[in-house]
C-alpha positions as CSV (number, residue, x, y, z in Angstrom):
1,M,19.0,13.3,2.8
2,K,16.6,14.5,0.2
3,V,12.9,13.8,0.5
4,L,11.2,13.7,-2.9
5,N,7.3,13.8,-3.9
6,L,6.9,10.9,-6.3
7,G,4.0,9.3,-8.1
8,C,3.4,6.0,-10.0
9,A,1.7,5.7,-13.4
10,H,-1.7,5.2,-11.5
11,D,-1.4,8.6,-10.0
12,H,-0.6,7.4,-6.5
13,R,1.5,10.2,-4.6
14,F,4.2,9.3,-2.0
15,E,7.5,10.6,-0.7
16,G,10.8,8.8,-1.0
17,W,13.9,9.5,1.0
18,F,17.2,9.3,-0.8
19,G,21.0,10.3,0.0
20,S,21.1,12.3,-3.4
21,D,19.3,12.8,-6.7
22,A,22.0,10.2,-8.2
23,D,20.6,7.5,-5.6
24,F,17.1,8.4,-6.6
25,Q,18.1,7.9,-10.2
26,L,20.1,4.6,-9.8
27,Q,17.2,3.0,-7.9
28,R,14.4,3.9,-10.1
29,D,16.4,3.1,-13.4
30,R,17.0,-0.4,-11.6
31,G,13.3,-0.6,-10.8
32,L,13.9,-0.7,-6.8
33,I,11.3,2.0,-6.1
34,E,7.8,0.6,-5.9
35,C,4.4,2.5,-5.1
36,P,3.0,1.4,-1.6
37,L,-0.3,1.5,-2.7
38,C,-0.3,-0.6,-6.3
39,G,3.3,-2.1,-6.5
40,D,4.1,-0.2,-9.7
41,T,7.7,0.4,-10.6
42,V,7.0,3.1,-13.1
43,I,8.0,6.0,-10.8
44,S,8.4,9.7,-11.5
45,R,9.6,12.6,-9.5
46,L,7.1,15.3,-8.9
47,P,7.8,18.9,-8.4
48,T,8.3,20.2,-4.8
49,A,8.2,23.8,-5.0
50,P,5.9,25.5,-2.7
51,R,3.3,27.4,-3.9
52,L,3.1,31.1,-3.2
53,N,0.0,33.2,-3.6
54,I,1.1,36.6,-3.7
55,S,-2.3,38.0,-4.3
56,K,-5.7,37.1,-2.6
57,A,-7.5,38.3,-5.7
58,R,-6.1,35.9,-8.3
59,E,-6.9,31.9,-7.7
60,P,-3.9,29.7,-8.6
61,Q,-4.8,28.3,-12.1
62,E,-4.6,24.4,-12.3
63,T,-2.3,23.3,-14.9
64,Q,-2.1,20.0,-16.8
65,G,0.0,17.7,-14.9
66,D,-0.6,19.5,-11.6
67,A,1.5,17.8,-8.9
68,S,-1.1,18.2,-6.2
69,P,-1.0,14.8,-4.0
70,G,-4.5,14.3,-4.7
71,T,-8.0,15.3,-2.8
72,P,-7.9,15.3,0.6
73,Q,-10.5,12.3,0.6
74,E,-7.9,10.4,-1.7
75,I,-5.0,11.0,0.9
76,T,-7.1,10.1,3.8
77,M,-8.4,7.0,2.3
78,Q,-4.8,6.0,1.4
79,A,-3.6,6.6,4.7
80,A,-6.5,4.6,6.3
81,W,-5.8,1.6,4.0
82,L,-2.2,1.5,4.7
83,R,-3.1,1.7,8.5
84,A,-5.7,-1.1,8.4
85,V,-2.9,-3.3,6.4
86,R,-0.4,-2.5,9.1
87,H,-2.9,-3.4,11.7
88,V,-3.8,-6.7,10.2
89,L,0.2,-7.8,9.9
90,A,0.8,-6.9,13.3
91,N,-2.1,-8.6,14.9
92,T,-2.4,-11.8,12.9
93,D,-0.2,-14.9,12.6
94,D,1.2,-15.8,9.3
95,V,0.1,-19.5,8.4
96,G,1.2,-19.3,4.8
97,D,0.2,-21.9,2.4
98,R,-1.6,-23.9,5.3
99,F,-4.4,-20.9,5.7
100,A,-7.5,-23.1,4.9
101,E,-6.3,-25.9,6.9
102,E,-5.5,-23.7,10.0
103,A,-9.0,-21.8,9.4
104,R,-11.0,-25.1,9.5
105,R,-9.1,-26.4,12.6
106,I,-9.9,-23.2,14.2
107,H,-13.4,-23.0,13.2
108,Y,-14.0,-26.8,14.3
109,G,-12.7,-26.3,17.7
110,E,-9.4,-28.3,17.1
111,I,-6.9,-25.4,18.0
112,G,-7.5,-22.4,20.1
113,E,-9.0,-19.3,18.4
114,R,-6.5,-16.9,17.0
115,A,-6.4,-14.3,14.0
116,I,-4.7,-15.7,11.2
117,R,-3.5,-14.8,7.6
118,G,-1.9,-16.7,4.7
119,R,-2.5,-17.8,1.3
120,A,-5.4,-19.7,-0.1
121,T,-6.5,-20.2,-3.8
122,R,-9.8,-19.1,-5.0
123,D,-11.3,-22.5,-4.7
124,E,-10.0,-23.0,-1.1
125,A,-11.4,-19.6,0.0
126,Q,-14.8,-20.5,-1.8
127,S,-15.0,-23.9,-0.2
128,L,-14.3,-22.2,3.3
129,Q,-17.2,-20.0,2.9
130,D,-19.5,-22.9,1.6
131,E,-18.5,-24.6,5.3
132,G,-19.6,-21.3,6.9
133,I,-16.0,-20.1,7.7
134,D,-15.7,-16.3,7.0
135,V,-12.6,-15.2,4.7
136,M,-11.7,-12.1,3.5
137,P,-9.1,-11.7,0.9
138,L,-6.4,-8.9,1.2
139,P,-4.1,-8.5,-1.5
140,L,-0.6,-7.3,-0.2
141,L,2.1,-5.9,-2.3
142,P,5.6,-7.5,-1.8
143,A,6.8,-4.3,-0.2
144,L,4.1,-4.5,2.5
145,K,5.1,-7.9,3.3
146,G,8.6,-6.9,4.7
147,P,9.2,-4.1,7.4
148,L,6.9,-1.2,7.2
149,Q,8.6,2.4,7.3
């Protein structure tokens, strides 16, 4: 198993696990690899060699195209966003296109209260908010709608 450092065109960094370099190339060429944050399929392999600092006197020079995975704050924010999305997916019922209808039924006490998620048009979401029903858009990438690994 090969663990590769990957990046998308939007500079999101992540890792992928592949059986071989050929498996990575084949999946990338077929557009099967997608960024877990933005869904981009323009993926490149990043250098994975460890950085060795031989002398404490010399600071490593940052080069153009540096493959660092981002600032610690960026990495923390990405991880927090993924944890929040996983929590929402694990703790809500997917009502699909019936979201607006179900939200109204819950709000007006026609059915028991529960956490739901689903799809609503912009107009439906605005109508719900006009009625005093709080909704929050949470765009999900196709990769996040399936099993999370």
